[in-house]
N, CA, C and O atoms as CSV, one atom per row, in Angstrom:
chain,resi,resn,atom,element,x,y,z
A,1,MET,N,N,43.528,-17.043,26.699
A,1,MET,CA,C,42.471,-16.581,27.588
A,1,MET,C,C,42.283,-15.074,27.440
A,1,MET,O,O,43.240,-14.316,27.276
A,2,ALA,N,N,41.034,-14.673,27.503
A,2,ALA,CA,C,40.717,-13.265,27.304
A,2,ALA,C,C,41.027,-12.448,28.551
A,2,ALA,O,O,40.675,-12.832,29.667
A,3,ILE,N,N,41.680,-11.336,28.347
A,3,ILE,CA,C,41.973,-10.406,29.433
A,3,ILE,C,C,40.898,-9.323,29.416
A,3,ILE,O,O,40.576,-8.764,28.367
A,4,LYS,N,N,40.351,-9.038,30.593
A,4,LYS,CA,C,39.329,-8.003,30.739
A,4,LYS,C,C,39.792,-6.981,31.758
A,4,LYS,O,O,40.718,-7.231,32.529
A,5,ARG,N,N,39.139,-5.827,31.755
A,5,ARG,CA,C,39.393,-4.786,32.760
A,5,ARG,C,C,38.053,-4.266,33.246
A,5,ARG,O,O,37.150,-4.009,32.450
A,6,VAL,N,N,37.929,-4.114,34.551
A,6,VAL,CA,C,36.711,-3.569,35.133
A,6,VAL,C,C,37.043,-2.388,36.037
A,6,VAL,O,O,38.076,-2.365,36.705
A,7,ALA,N,N,36.149,-1.416,36.040
A,7,ALA,CA,C,36.211,-0.318,37.001
A,7,ALA,C,C,35.200,-0.661,38.081
A,7,ALA,O,O,34.115,-1.161,37.782
A,8,PHE,N,N,35.554,-0.392,39.355
A,8,PHE,CA,C,34.626,-0.700,40.436
A,8,PHE,C,C,34.607,0.424,41.458
A,8,PHE,O,O,35.600,1.126,41.652
A,9,LYS,N,N,33.457,0.582,42.110
A,9,LYS,CA,C,33.302,1.549,43.198
A,9,LYS,C,C,32.538,0.843,44.309
A,9,LYS,O,O,31.475,0.264,44.087
A,10,VAL,N,N,33.113,0.907,45.527
A,10,VAL,CA,C,32.560,0.179,46.665
A,10,VAL,C,C,31.937,1.176,47.641
A,10,VAL,O,O,32.585,2.133,48.064
A,11,HIS,N,N,30.672,0.942,47.991
A,11,HIS,CA,C,29.926,1.796,48.913
A,11,HIS,C,C,29.795,1.099,50.260
A,11,HIS,O,O,29.721,-0.128,50.321
A,12,GLY,N,N,29.767,1.866,51.326
A,12,GLY,CA,C,29.568,1.321,52.660
A,12,GLY,C,C,30.643,1.819,53.612
A,12,GLY,O,O,31.226,2.883,53.404
A,13,THR,N,N,30.904,1.034,54.669
A,13,THR,CA,C,31.986,1.357,55.602
A,13,THR,C,C,33.250,0.719,55.037
A,13,THR,O,O,33.569,-0.432,55.335
A,14,VAL,N,N,33.972,1.496,54.207
A,14,VAL,CA,C,35.100,0.920,53.468
A,14,VAL,C,C,36.388,1.735,53.613
A,14,VAL,O,O,37.413,1.384,53.029
A,15,GLN,N,N,36.339,2.822,54.390
A,15,GLN,CA,C,37.567,3.572,54.653
A,15,GLN,C,C,37.923,3.415,56.123
A,15,GLN,O,O,37.048,3.376,56.988
A,16,GLY,N,N,39.232,3.324,56.394
A,16,GLY,CA,C,39.690,3.149,57.767
A,16,GLY,C,C,39.586,1.713,58.252
A,16,GLY,O,O,39.681,1.459,59.453
A,17,VAL,N,N,39.390,0.764,57.328
A,17,VAL,CA,C,39.256,-0.647,57.694
A,17,VAL,C,C,40.221,-1.525,56.894
A,17,VAL,O,O,40.006,-2.730,56.762
A,18,SER,N,N,41.292,-0.913,56.357
A,18,SER,CA,C,42.315,-1.624,55.554
A,18,SER,C,C,41.760,-2.200,54.254
A,18,SER,O,O,42.236,-3.228,53.774
A,19,PHE,N,N,40.761,-1.540,53.692
A,19,PHE,CA,C,40.128,-2.054,52.473
A,19,PHE,C,C,41.097,-2.056,51.291
A,19,PHE,O,O,41.134,-3.011,50.516
A,20,ARG,N,N,41.878,-0.989,51.156
A,20,ARG,CA,C,42.813,-0.925,50.025
A,20,ARG,C,C,43.899,-1.989,50.133
A,20,ARG,O,O,44.235,-2.644,49.146
A,21,ASP,N,N,44.446,-2.160,51.333
A,21,ASP,CA,C,45.462,-3.202,51.532
A,21,ASP,C,C,44.891,-4.590,51.235
A,21,ASP,O,O,45.533,-5.414,50.582
A,22,PHE,N,N,43.676,-4.832,51.725
A,22,PHE,CA,C,42.977,-6.097,51.493
A,22,PHE,C,C,42.820,-6.346,49.985
A,22,PHE,O,O,43.118,-7.433,49.490
A,23,THR,N,N,42.349,-5.320,49.267
A,23,THR,CA,C,42.120,-5.450,47.828
A,23,THR,C,C,43.432,-5.703,47.091
A,23,THR,O,O,43.492,-6.548,46.198
A,24,GLN,N,N,44.482,-4.970,47.465
A,24,GLN,CA,C,45.783,-5.152,46.826
A,24,GLN,C,C,46.318,-6.569,47.061
A,24,GLN,O,O,46.813,-7.209,46.133
A,25,ARG,N,N,46.219,-7.045,48.276
A,25,ARG,CA,C,46.709,-8.389,48.614
A,25,ARG,C,C,45.963,-9.460,47.817
A,25,ARG,O,O,46.581,-10.374,47.272
A,26,LYS,N,N,44.649,-9.349,47.752
A,26,LYS,CA,C,43.843,-10.318,46.997
A,26,LYS,C,C,44.170,-10.260,45.502
A,26,LYS,O,O,44.345,-11.295,44.860
A,27,ALA,N,N,44.253,-9.041,44.952
A,27,ALA,CA,C,44.533,-8.877,43.521
A,27,ALA,C,C,45.879,-9.490,43.154
A,27,ALA,O,O,45.985,-10.221,42.170
A,28,ASN,N,N,46.904,-9.193,43.946
A,28,ASN,CA,C,48.230,-9.743,43.662
A,28,ASN,C,C,48.228,-11.263,43.771
A,28,ASN,O,O,48.934,-11.936,43.021
A,29,GLY,N,N,47.446,-11.807,44.692
A,29,GLY,CA,C,47.325,-13.257,44.824
A,29,GLY,C,C,46.701,-13.910,43.605
A,29,GLY,O,O,47.028,-15.049,43.271
A,30,TYR,N,N,45.803,-13.194,42.939
A,30,TYR,CA,C,45.134,-13.721,41.746
A,30,TYR,C,C,45.863,-13.353,40.448
A,30,TYR,O,O,45.439,-13.760,39.366
A,31,GLY,N,N,46.946,-12.591,40.549
A,31,GLY,CA,C,47.661,-12.171,39.346
A,31,GLY,C,C,46.941,-11.072,38.578
A,31,GLY,O,O,47.107,-10.943,37.365
A,32,VAL,N,N,46.144,-10.281,39.286
A,32,VAL,CA,C,45.383,-9.187,38.677
A,32,VAL,C,C,46.179,-7.885,38.819
A,32,VAL,O,O,46.772,-7.623,39.866
A,33,THR,N,N,46.188,-7.073,37.756
A,33,THR,CA,C,46.856,-5.772,37.813
A,33,THR,C,C,45.809,-4.672,37.946
A,33,THR,O,O,44.615,-4.911,37.761
A,34,GLY,N,N,46.273,-3.449,38.273
A,34,GLY,CA,C,45.359,-2.312,38.383
A,34,GLY,C,C,45.706,-1.447,39.568
A,34,GLY,O,O,46.867,-1.353,39.968
A,35,TRP,N,N,44.677,-0.804,40.136
A,35,TRP,CA,C,44.887,0.124,41.252
A,35,TRP,C,C,43.617,0.253,42.087
A,35,TRP,O,O,42.527,-0.126,41.659
A,36,VAL,N,N,43.788,0.799,43.290
A,36,VAL,CA,C,42.665,1.072,44.187
A,36,VAL,C,C,42.987,2.338,44.975
A,36,VAL,O,O,44.151,2.609,45.272
A,37,ARG,N,N,41.955,3.115,45.315
A,37,ARG,CA,C,42.156,4.336,46.113
A,37,ARG,C,C,40.871,4.702,46.837
A,37,ARG,O,O,39.780,4.273,46.462
A,38,ASN,N,N,41.025,5.513,47.893
A,38,ASN,CA,C,39.873,6.094,48.572
A,38,ASN,C,C,39.350,7.267,47.755
A,38,ASN,O,O,40.118,7.942,47.069
A,39,THR,N,N,38.053,7.507,47.828
A,39,THR,CA,C,37.481,8.690,47.195
A,39,THR,C,C,37.177,9.717,48.280
A,39,THR,O,O,37.137,9.388,49.465
A,40,ASP,N,N,36.962,10.962,47.862
A,40,ASP,CA,C,36.668,12.034,48.815
A,40,ASP,C,C,35.308,11.874,49.486
A,40,ASP,O,O,35.058,12.461,50.539
A,41,ASP,N,N,34.424,11.074,48.871
A,41,ASP,CA,C,33.076,10.922,49.426
A,41,ASP,C,C,32.906,9.620,50.230
A,41,ASP,O,O,31.784,9.150,50.419
A,42,GLY,N,N,34.026,9.039,50.703
A,42,GLY,CA,C,33.940,7.904,51.612
A,42,GLY,C,C,33.842,6.531,50.982
A,42,GLY,O,O,33.593,5.541,51.670
A,43,LYS,N,N,34.039,6.467,49.667
A,43,LYS,CA,C,33.985,5.178,48.979
A,43,LYS,C,C,35.410,4.728,48.636
A,43,LYS,O,O,36.378,5.449,48.876
A,44,VAL,N,N,35.514,3.532,48.076
A,44,VAL,CA,C,36.779,3.037,47.536
A,44,VAL,C,C,36.520,2.713,46.068
A,44,VAL,O,O,35.516,2.087,45.728
A,45,GLU,N,N,37.442,3.148,45.195
A,45,GLU,CA,C,37.279,2.856,43.773
A,45,GLU,C,C,38.578,2.295,43.230
A,45,GLU,O,O,39.643,2.441,43.830
A,46,GLY,N,N,38.464,1.646,42.075
A,46,GLY,CA,C,39.663,1.104,41.462
A,46,GLY,C,C,39.376,0.526,40.097
A,46,GLY,O,O,38.249,0.551,39.603
A,47,GLU,N,N,40.436,0.004,39.504
A,47,GLU,CA,C,40.352,-0.711,38.241
A,47,GLU,C,C,41.163,-1.981,38.387
A,47,GLU,O,O,42.228,-1.984,39.006
A,48,ALA,N,N,40.657,-3.055,37.816
A,48,ALA,CA,C,41.338,-4.344,37.898
A,48,ALA,C,C,41.342,-4.996,36.527
A,48,ALA,O,O,40.352,-4.946,35.797
A,49,GLN,N,N,42.473,-5.608,36.185
A,49,GLN,CA,C,42.626,-6.227,34.876
A,49,GLN,C,C,43.244,-7.603,35.027
A,49,GLN,O,O,44.221,-7.789,35.752
A,50,GLY,N,N,42.657,-8.563,34.331
A,50,GLY,CA,C,43.180,-9.926,34.364
A,50,GLY,C,C,42.231,-10.873,33.659
A,50,GLY,O,O,41.304,-10.454,32.965
A,51,GLU,N,N,42.484,-12.165,33.852
A,51,GLU,CA,C,41.593,-13.164,33.277
A,51,GLU,C,C,40.247,-13.113,33.988
A,51,GLU,O,O,40.163,-12.798,35.175
A,52,GLU,N,N,39.205,-13.425,33.242
A,52,GLU,CA,C,37.825,-13.339,33.749
A,52,GLU,C,C,37.647,-14.042,35.098
A,52,GLU,O,O,37.045,-13.484,36.015
A,53,GLU,N,N,38.167,-15.259,35.218
A,53,GLU,CA,C,38.002,-16.030,36.454
A,53,GLU,C,C,38.667,-15.321,37.641
A,53,GLU,O,O,38.109,-15.283,38.738
A,54,SER,N,N,39.858,-14.763,37.416
A,54,SER,CA,C,40.572,-14.044,38.474
A,54,SER,C,C,39.828,-12.776,38.876
A,54,SER,O,O,39.749,-12.445,40.058
A,55,LEU,N,N,39.282,-12.067,37.885
A,55,LEU,CA,C,38.508,-10.857,38.191
A,55,LEU,C,C,37.262,-11.194,38.999
A,55,LEU,O,O,36.909,-10.468,39.928
A,56,GLN,N,N,36.594,-12.291,38.649
A,56,GLN,CA,C,35.390,-12.687,39.382
A,56,GLN,C,C,35.731,-12.986,40.846
A,56,GLN,O,O,34.993,-12.593,41.749
A,57,LYS,N,N,36.849,-13.682,41.076
A,57,LYS,CA,C,37.267,-13.983,42.450
A,57,LYS,C,C,37.551,-12.698,43.222
A,57,LYS,O,O,37.130,-12.545,44.369
A,58,LEU,N,N,38.281,-11.764,42.570
A,58,LEU,CA,C,38.596,-10.501,43.230
A,58,LEU,C,C,37.322,-9.729,43.558
A,58,LEU,O,O,37.189,-9.199,44.661
A,59,LEU,N,N,36.387,-9.659,42.618
A,59,LEU,CA,C,35.151,-8.910,42.845
A,59,LEU,C,C,34.300,-9.556,43.945
A,59,LEU,O,O,33.605,-8.854,44.679
A,60,GLN,N,N,34.350,-10.879,44.061
A,60,GLN,CA,C,33.652,-11.541,45.167
A,60,GLN,C,C,34.268,-11.122,46.502
A,60,GLN,O,O,33.553,-10.856,47.469
A,61,ASP,N,N,35.609,-11.065,46.545
A,61,ASP,CA,C,36.290,-10.632,47.768
A,61,ASP,C,C,35.953,-9.181,48.098
A,61,ASP,O,O,35.688,-8.847,49.253
A,62,VAL,N,N,35.963,-8.322,47.081
A,62,VAL,CA,C,35.655,-6.901,47.276
A,62,VAL,C,C,34.217,-6.739,47.777
A,62,VAL,O,O,33.928,-5.845,48.572
A,63,ASN,N,N,33.330,-7.600,47.312
A,63,ASN,CA,C,31.931,-7.569,47.745
A,63,ASN,C,C,31.785,-7.845,49.234
A,63,ASN,O,O,30.864,-7.335,49.872
A,64,LYS,N,N,32.693,-8.653,49.796
A,64,LYS,CA,C,32.683,-8.941,51.233
A,64,LYS,C,C,33.530,-7.928,51.987
A,64,LYS,O,O,33.107,-7.399,53.014
A,65,GLY,N,N,34.745,-7.656,51.469
A,65,GLY,CA,C,35.664,-6.741,52.122
A,65,GLY,C,C,36.369,-7.398,53.297
A,65,GLY,O,O,36.084,-8.545,53.643
A,66,PRO,N,N,37.296,-6.659,53.910
A,66,PRO,CA,C,37.977,-7.182,55.099
A,66,PRO,C,C,37.007,-7.260,56.279
A,66,PRO,O,O,35.874,-6.786,56.196
A,67,ARG,N,N,37.454,-7.848,57.350
A,67,ARG,CA,C,36.594,-8.159,58.503
A,67,ARG,C,C,35.814,-6.955,59.034
A,67,ARG,O,O,34.631,-7.086,59.349
A,68,LEU,N,N,36.449,-5.788,59.140
A,68,LEU,CA,C,35.797,-4.620,59.744
A,68,LEU,C,C,34.973,-3.789,58.761
A,68,LEU,O,O,34.295,-2.842,59.160
A,69,ALA,N,N,35.032,-4.141,57.492
A,69,ALA,CA,C,34.276,-3.389,56.481
A,69,ALA,C,C,32.815,-3.820,56.476
A,69,ALA,O,O,32.471,-4.919,56.910
A,70,HIS,N,N,31.967,-2.930,55.975
A,70,HIS,CA,C,30.562,-3.259,55.744
A,70,HIS,C,C,30.226,-2.758,54.340
A,70,HIS,O,O,29.950,-1.575,54.137
A,71,VAL,N,N,30.254,-3.675,53.383
A,71,VAL,CA,C,30.004,-3.313,51.979
A,71,VAL,C,C,28.506,-3.303,51.738
A,71,VAL,O,O,27.813,-4.286,52.002
A,72,VAL,N,N,28.013,-2.173,51.230
A,72,VAL,CA,C,26.592,-2.027,50.936
A,72,VAL,C,C,26.324,-2.338,49.465
A,72,VAL,O,O,25.330,-2.982,49.128
A,73,LYS,N,N,27.223,-1.872,48.590
A,73,LYS,CA,C,27.010,-2.024,47.154
A,73,LYS,C,C,28.348,-1.925,46.437
A,73,LYS,O,O,29.233,-1.179,46.854
A,74,VAL,N,N,28.487,-2.683,45.352
A,74,VAL,CA,C,29.654,-2.561,44.474
A,74,VAL,C,C,29.151,-2.280,43.071
A,74,VAL,O,O,28.442,-3.091,42.476
A,75,GLU,N,N,29.530,-1.111,42.545
A,75,GLU,CA,C,29.221,-0.790,41.151
A,75,GLU,C,C,30.406,-1.254,40.322
A,75,GLU,O,O,31.556,-1.050,40.710
A,76,LYS,N,N,30.131,-1.881,39.173
A,76,LYS,CA,C,31.246,-2.267,38.313
A,76,LYS,C,C,30.833,-2.162,36.854
A,76,LYS,O,O,29.670,-2.349,36.497
A,77,LYS,N,N,31.825,-1.858,36.023
A,77,LYS,CA,C,31.567,-1.818,34.584
A,77,LYS,C,C,32.832,-2.214,33.840
A,77,LYS,O,O,33.948,-1.952,34.288
A,78,ASP,N,N,32.630,-2.851,32.694
A,78,ASP,CA,C,33.760,-3.241,31.849
A,78,ASP,C,C,34.318,-2.006,31.157
A,78,ASP,O,O,33.569,-1.157,30.674
A,79,ILE,N,N,35.642,-1.918,31.115
A,79,ILE,CA,C,36.311,-0.812,30.429
A,79,ILE,C,C,37.427,-1.396,29.564
A,79,ILE,O,O,37.702,-2.594,29.626
A,80,ASP,N,N,38.070,-0.547,28.757
A,80,ASP,CA,C,39.134,-1.003,27.879
A,80,ASP,C,C,40.372,-1.418,28.674
A,80,ASP,O,O,40.714,-0.801,29.683
A,81,THR,N,N,41.031,-2.464,28.206
A,81,THR,CA,C,42.258,-2.923,28.864
A,81,THR,C,C,43.378,-1.910,28.657
A,81,THR,O,O,43.331,-1.097,27.734
A,82,GLN,N,N,44.380,-1.969,29.522
A,82,GLN,CA,C,45.535,-1.071,29.440
A,82,GLN,C,C,46.810,-1.885,29.351
A,82,GLN,O,O,46.938,-2.939,29.973
A,83,GLU,N,N,47.756,-1.378,28.564
A,83,GLU,CA,C,49.055,-2.032,28.423
A,83,GLU,C,C,50.020,-1.513,29.475
A,83,GLU,O,O,49.881,-0.388,29.955
A,84,GLY,N,N,50.997,-2.333,29.831
A,84,GLY,CA,C,52.128,-1.857,30.613
A,84,GLY,C,C,52.010,-1.925,32.121
A,84,GLY,O,O,52.924,-1.494,32.824
A,85,GLU,N,N,50.911,-2.452,32.640
A,85,GLU,CA,C,50.805,-2.603,34.092
A,85,GLU,C,C,51.461,-3.922,34.502
A,85,GLU,O,O,51.298,-4.943,33.834
A,86,SER,N,N,52.203,-3.884,35.605
A,86,SER,CA,C,52.855,-5.123,36.043
A,86,SER,C,C,52.361,-5.600,37.407
A,86,SER,O,O,52.636,-6.734,37.799
A,87,ASN,N,N,51.637,-4.748,38.136
A,87,ASN,CA,C,51.138,-5.165,39.453
A,87,ASN,C,C,49.905,-4.357,39.826
A,87,ASN,O,O,49.393,-3.572,39.028
A,88,PHE,N,N,49.439,-4.563,41.050
A,88,PHE,CA,C,48.248,-3.892,41.554
A,88,PHE,C,C,48.695,-2.955,42.661
A,88,PHE,O,O,49.300,-3.393,43.639
A,89,VAL,N,N,48.401,-1.665,42.515
A,89,VAL,CA,C,48.956,-0.663,43.434
A,89,VAL,C,C,47.842,0.106,44.162
A,89,VAL,O,O,46.701,0.177,43.705
A,90,ILE,N,N,48.221,0.671,45.300
A,90,ILE,CA,C,47.334,1.570,46.044
A,90,ILE,C,C,47.698,2.990,45.645
A,90,ILE,O,O,48.849,3.406,45.776
A,91,ARG,N,N,46.717,3.726,45.162
A,91,ARG,CA,C,46.934,5.137,44.827
A,91,ARG,C,C,46.477,5.994,45.996
A,91,ARG,O,O,45.493,5.677,46.665
A,92,ARG,N,N,47.199,7.084,46.236
A,92,ARG,CA,C,46.833,7.993,47.330
A,92,ARG,C,C,45.957,9.097,46.809
A,92,ARG,O,O,45.540,9.967,47.573
């Protein structure tokens, strides 16, 4: 199965609503590696790597977000895969 990596940026009410924890929990459940962090301009960004089907599930979850979030838009683009990641982490 082909492994892909995507970069994503989430716009809306996505800080202060446990968005990073939500994303990490979902990613680990799907066996996806990568990272997520808050940006200085109020968005959440990250990179996720895994099988296409797992990435699609994660991106669907990110599109909804946790209960208190209000996602307006998710930008995503395919990027080169990375070696050596073993899990999905929250970056500060």
